[in-house]
N, C-alpha and C positions, 0 to 999 in steps of 0.2 A: 616480648614481640609476637606478634601474630601474623601470620600470612594468610592472605585473603584471596578466594577464588573470585573472580568476576567474569562471569559468561553471558553469553547474549549481546556481546557489544556488536555494534554496527560495523561495518569493514573500515568506514570512515573515521572511528573513535580515536581521539589521541590521546596520548598519556597525561597531556594537560588538563584535558577536561576531564578525564577519569580522577586525575588528583586534586581538581578544586572540588568535585563532588565529596570525596571522602575527607577532605581537609575541613569540612563542616562540623566534623565530628572528631578531629583530633589532629595529631601530629602524624603525618605520611613520611615514613622514610624513603619508601623506595614505590616506583610504578611499573610494570612490565607489562608491555601488550605483545602477545607472542606473534611472530611474524612466520611466515612459511620461508625456510632456508633456500629454496630455490627461486622463487618468483619476488621475495620480500614484501608480500600482500599479508596484511592483517589474518589471522585465522578467527577472529571474533571472540578472544576471551584471553584474560589477562591475571595478573596477580598485583596485589598490593599489601605492602608491609607498613604495619603500625605498630608503634613501640610499646603504646598503652592498651592493656588488653582489655578493659573497661571500654575505652573508646571503641575499639574497633569491634567489640561486639554490639555496641551501639549502632555503629555503621552499618553493621550486616543486618539487623533487625529492621533499621529504617531503610537502607537501599536495596533489599532482597524485593524484587517486583516492580522496582521504580524505574519509569519511562526515561530513556535515554535515547535520543535521535530516532524516537517510534518503534524502540524495541524494549521490552521488560526485562531487565536485566536480571540474573542468577547471580546472587551473592551470598557465599557461605566460608567457613573455614577451609582453608586449602588442606587438603590429605597429604603427608609426606610421599613423596617421590618413590615409586615402587622401584625396587631393586632388579634391573632388567638383566643381571648375570653379566657375565664377561664377554658377551658377543655372541659368536657363532655366525654361522651362515657367511654370506658375503662372496665377492668374487675373488678366486684364487688365481686368475691368468689363466694361461693355454693348460689343458690337462692332457694327460696321455704318459706317465712313466716311461719306463723303457729305459735304454742306455742313451747317451748323449749321441751316438753316432746315426739314431734312429729319428731323432729330434732334430731336424734341419728345418730352421724357420728364420 
C-alpha cells in the first residue's frame, strides 16, 4: 500500500473528485482531504491510499502538475508523519504555587 500526498488542491475540491481522478490508475482504498479543526474548511491538501505500488507510482507520475479546478497539483509519495514527541507546552490553568490559603479564587 502506498500513501500519496496531493497538494495545491482548491479549497472546493471534494474527496469524490480526487478519488475519480486517481481511480483511472488503479484501486483507491482511501481519500482524505485535510480540514482545519476549528473552521472545518479544507486546507488545500490531502492524501490518497492506493493498494498497488505500481498503480500508485503511475498515478503519481501522471497526475503531478495536472490541473484540477484551475490549480496545478503537487502529487508525490507521502513522507512518514514526524514524531512530535509527547506534547509539552499548553495551558496549565491558573498559576501561582504557594499554600492553599493564599490561592482563593
